[in-house]
C-alpha positions in Angstrom: 73.3 88.7 105.0 75.9 89.4 107.7 79.2 91.1 107.1 81.7 93.1 109.1 82.4 95.9 106.5 81.2 99.4 106.6 77.7 100.0 105.1 78.0 100.3 101.4 81.6 99.0 101.2 82.5 95.6 99.8 85.1 93.5 101.5 87.6 94.0 98.7 87.3 97.7 99.1 88.1 97.3 102.8 91.4 95.7 101.9 92.5 98.3 99.4 95.8 99.1 101.1 97.9 96.5 99.3 99.0 92.9 99.5 99.0 91.3 103.0 101.8 88.8 103.5 104.2 88.1 106.3 107.4 88.5 104.3 109.6 89.2 107.4 111.4 91.9 105.4 110.8 94.5 108.1 110.6 92.5 111.3 112.2 89.1 111.4 109.7 87.9 114.0 107.0 88.2 111.4 105.7 84.9 110.0 102.6 83.2 108.8 101.4 82.4 112.4 101.5 86.2 113.3 99.7 87.0 110.0 97.1 84.3 110.7 96.5 85.6 114.2 96.2 89.2 113.0 93.8 88.1 110.3 91.6 86.2 112.8 91.6 89.0 115.3 90.8 91.6 112.6 87.9 89.5 111.5 86.5 89.3 115.0 87.1 85.5 114.8 84.1 85.0 112.5 86.4 84.4 109.5 86.8 81.0 108.0 89.9 79.9 109.9 91.1 77.4 107.3 91.0 80.0 104.5 92.8 82.5 106.7 95.4 79.9 107.5 95.9 79.0 103.8 96.2 82.6 102.9 98.7 83.3 105.7 100.9 80.3 104.7 100.7 80.9 100.9 100.8 84.7 100.6 104.6 85.1 100.9 105.3 82.7 98.1 102.7 84.2 95.9 104.1 87.7 96.5 107.6 86.6 95.5 106.1 84.8 92.5 104.4 88.0 91.4 107.7 89.9 91.8 109.5 87.3 89.8 107.0 87.8 87.0 107.8 91.6 87.1 104.9 93.0 89.1 105.8 96.3 90.7 104.8 97.2 94.2 102.7 100.4 94.3 103.9 103.2 96.5 101.5 104.0 99.3 
């Protein structure tokens, strides 16, 4: 098995900081292409590019959907 996480850490634990989505609510230059590029670079380009692309494109709409359903953002 090959993975890029720390020994003893699962991939979901590595992403425990919160939801990743390019909402452009801090920097209006932020968009799905920037998120996709960051995701690919962070995965050392061994990630499944199609899954990373789908995530980057769909994440903003899913975050807004969760907010509409009443999900609260956790304070860091």
